[in-house]
N, C-alpha and C positions, 0 to 999 in steps of 0.2 A: 560546306562552304562552296561558293560558286567556283566552277572550274575555269571560267574565263579569266585570263590574266588581268590583273589590275592595270598593268602597263605592258604594252608590246611595242617595241621599236624595231624597225626594219630598214636597214641601209640608209640611215639618216645622215644627210650631208648638209653642211652650212658653209658657204663661202662669203668672204668679204673681199670683193674684187679678186685679186690674184692670190689672196691668202685663204687657205682652207682651215677653218676652225675645227670641224669634225668631218670625218669621212667614213661612210658605210658603217655607222654605228648600229649594232643590233643587240638587243637583249630583251628579256621578259622579267617581270616581277609579279609574283603570285599574291593573291589576296591574303592579308594578314602578315606578310613578311616584313621584316625590317632589313633593308639592304643598304650597305655602305657603298658610296660612289667615290672612288679614290683616283687621284692623279696628281702629277706635279702641277705647279702654277702654269697656266696657259695650255693645259692638256685638253680642255674642251668641256669640263664638268659644268660650269655655269651656263655655257651655251646650250648644252643638252637639256638642262633643267628649265631654262627659259622657253625652249621650244615645246617641251612637254606641258608647260603651264599655259601655253597659248600666248605668251608675251612676245615671242619672236617666231617668225616663219622659217621653215627649212628651205634650202635650195632644192633638195630632192630627198626622196625617201618618204617613209610614212611612220606615224606614231598614233597609237590608240590608248586611251585612258578609259577604263571601265567599259571597253568595247566600242567607244565613240572615237571616230577619227578626229584628231586634233586639227588638221588642215581644213576639213569640211565643216566642223561644228565647234569652233574655238570657244564660243560663249557657253555652250553646253559643257565642254570640258572644264572650263573655269569654275563651274558649279560643283564639279566633282573633285576639285583639287584645292587644298589649302597650301599656299606657297609662302615660305619665309625666306626672303633673299638674304644674301650676305650683307653685313653692315646694316642690318635691320632698321630702315628709316622710320622714325616715330616722331610725332609732333611734341615738342618739349613743353608746350603751354597747356596741354589738355590733361585732365585727370584720367586715370586708368579706366574707370568705369565709363566715363564720357566717350573716350576714344573707342572702346570696344562696342558701345551701343551705336556709335557712328558707323563703325565698320560693319556691324550686323545689318544696319539699314542698307548700306551699299551692296551687301551680299544678298539682299532681298529676303532676309529672315522675316517671316510674317509678324506683324505688330503684336499679335496675341502671344507669340512665343519669344519675343525679343528679350525681355527682361530675364526670363528663365534660361534662355540660351547663353546670355552673357554671364549670368550667375554660375552656370554649369562649367563653362570654360575657365572662369576664374577659380573655381574650386579645384578643377583638375590641375591647374598650374600654380596652386597655392598663392593666389593673389587676393582672394576674397577677404581674408582677415588682416593681412599684412600691408596690402598696397591698394586696396579698392579706391580710396579717396585721394591717394597721393598724386601729385603732379608728375608727369612722366619725366620731365627734366631733372627732377630730384632723385630719381631712382638709380641704383647701382647698375652696373653692366649686366649682372646676373638677372636682376628683376626685369630689365629691359628685354632680355632674351625671352623671359617667361611671357611677357606681354606679346611679343612677336609670335610665340607658339600658340598662345591663347587666340590671337587673331587668326592664325592659320586653321585652328579647330572650329571656328565659327562657320555656321551654315551646313553642318553635318557632312563634311567632305568624305569621299571614299579613300582618297590618297593624300598624304601629307608629304610635301617636299621641303626639306630644310637645307639651306646652303650655309655651311659653317656655323651651326647653332651654338657651338661652344667656343668660338673665337674670342680671345681676350679675357676669358674667365679664369678665376683662380680655382685651385683644386676642389674647394668646398662647393663652389658654384657649378663646376663641371659635374660633380657627383649628383647634385640636385637635378640638373638637366638630364643626366643619364637615367636617374630614377623615373623622371617624367616620361622619357621616351620608352623605357621598359614597360611602363604601365599601359602603353598603347598597343603592346604586342598582341596580335591575334584579333584586335578590334578594328584597327585601321592598317592600311598599307603605308609604310614609311620608307622614304628614300632620303638619305642624308649624306652630305659630303663633309669631310673634316680632315685637317692635317694632323689631328691628335689621334694617331693610329691605335694606341691602346684603348681609347674610347670606342672606336669602331669595332675592334675585336671583341670588346665586352658586350656591346649593345646589339650588334647585327647578326642576323641569321646567315647572311651571305654577303659576298663582296664582289663588286665589279671594278676592275682597274682599267683606267683609260690613260693612254700616253700618246702625245702628238696627234690627238684627234681620233685615235682608233682604240677599240676595246682590245686589250692585250691579255686579259685574264678574267675569269668569272667562276665563282664557286664558293664553298665554305672554306674556312681557314685550313681545315685538315686536307681538303681536296687540293687547294693551291699549294700547300706545303709538300704534298706528294708529287705534284707536277713540277714545281720549280726548285725545291730543296729536298730531293729524295734521299733516302738512306738514314742511318742513325748518327746522331751527334752526341759528343760527350765533352764535358769540361773537366780538365785535369789540373792538378797542381803537383809539380815534381821538383826534386833536387837532382839536377843532371842536365844532360844535353837533349834538346828537342828531337834530333834525328834518331837518338837511341830508342825513343818510344816507338817510332814507326818501324825501326829495324826489329825491335823485340816482337811487335805484333806480326811482322812478316814471318818470323820463325815459327809462328803458330798458324800460318797460312791465313792471316787476316790482313787484307790490304786496307790501308787508311791514309788519309791526307790531313795535314795540318791546315785548318782554315783560318785560325787566328792564334797569335802568340803575344804574350806580354811578359817581359822580364821584371820580376819583383825585386830581386837583388842579384848579387854576383852569381849565385848558383841556382836560384829558384825561378821557375817559369810557370805561368798559367797558360794552358793550351786549350784550344778547341779543336777536336779532331772529327773527321767525317769518315764513315765506312759504310759500304753496301753489303758487307758480309752478314749473312744470316746468323753466324755464330757470335756476333758481337752484341752482347747484352751486359748490363751493368755488373752483376755478380761475377760473371765469367771473366770480364776484363779486369776486375779488381783482383781476382785470384791469380790471373796471369801476370799482371804488371807489378803486383806487390812482391813477387818473387824474382823480379828482374835484377840482374847483378850490377848493371851499369848506372842505375838511377834509383832514387827512392820516391815512391808514390805517397803523397800526402792525402790526396782526395781525388775522387772520381764521381761524377754525377751525370745522368742523362740530361741532354739539353734539347728542348723543343723550340725550333725557330719561331720567333714572333711575327706578327703581321708586318712590322717594319722591314724585317729581313726578306719576307716574301715579296713585299712591294718593290724593294730595291732589285731583287732578282728578276721580277717580271718586267720592270721597266728597262733594266739593263739588257735583257734578252731582246726586247722590242727595238732598242737602239741598235744592237748588233745586227739584227735581221734587216733593219733599214739600211745600214752601211753596206751589207752584203748585196742588197738588192740594187742599190744605185749603180755600182760598176756594171752589173749585168744589163741594166736598162741603157746605160751609156753605150755599151758594146753593141746592143741591138739597134740603137739609133744610128750609130756609125755605119753598121752593116746595111741598114735600110737606105741610108743616104748614098752609100756607094753603089748599091743595086740600082737606085733611081738614076744616078749619074751615068752608069754603064748603059742603061736602057735609053 
């Protein structure tokens, strides 16, 4: 496989007047990867995707797709990218096959290959038998998303960018889109954004998290888990007092913290605890806590933080760092002003 990154972004910034949508965004995506691009609403995801697709220009910084500079050769980049925007705009009065043939001509698919290319993407997206002749306006949301993905696949792009491909879909439709995306693994480079974090975790090889226009985390789920939520976590159910669990572990030289607690009834609690102790593993903790005199242990199970918890931890850290930075900047500004006044 080609060692040149499919996507390389360096210090990408986009401003709208006094508002900065993204600032110094940098990342790479390797050929054949499926990468999730995550962030809260307004974080800069769609802006970054539009710049990569050549739809919008950057204020500063650079982006390359397939080794081609987006700013210098936007038309060549558009030939390398299949882009499916959020709220996938489709004409309601055209049939599926008519629309895809129309889009293939716009993408300059050669006439001799046009019918075969349209048929191929319809087969990939499971449209050939079920929706080929249907009018787009009569399709369900799930099938409309499939038409949008089929459109993105036309023209043999190297990179597929999908903005919220599963938005508004029911669980069965989401599973179908997930299967479709997984079938592209290793064949095309895929970048997708979604607020359905379990889907990102299932489908993507790696995750990039953006917040307030800056990349705040990048890596696999396990790498991000180690960075933002290190240590071992366990879910327990006990009869007794929460504090007694921590005290009992301390007697065995295991330091732990309660990260979540839920009271089930008058005496029963469900707890999540975190510990950095190397001695803390499931069988050992069960042995220790089942013999504790002050409470009764009903259950204990290891708990692996999911992508939603990682996402919240990463964005929380970025907010805290921003809050810490602002007072320092304010002090520096005041100091500079005083020095200027003195001189």
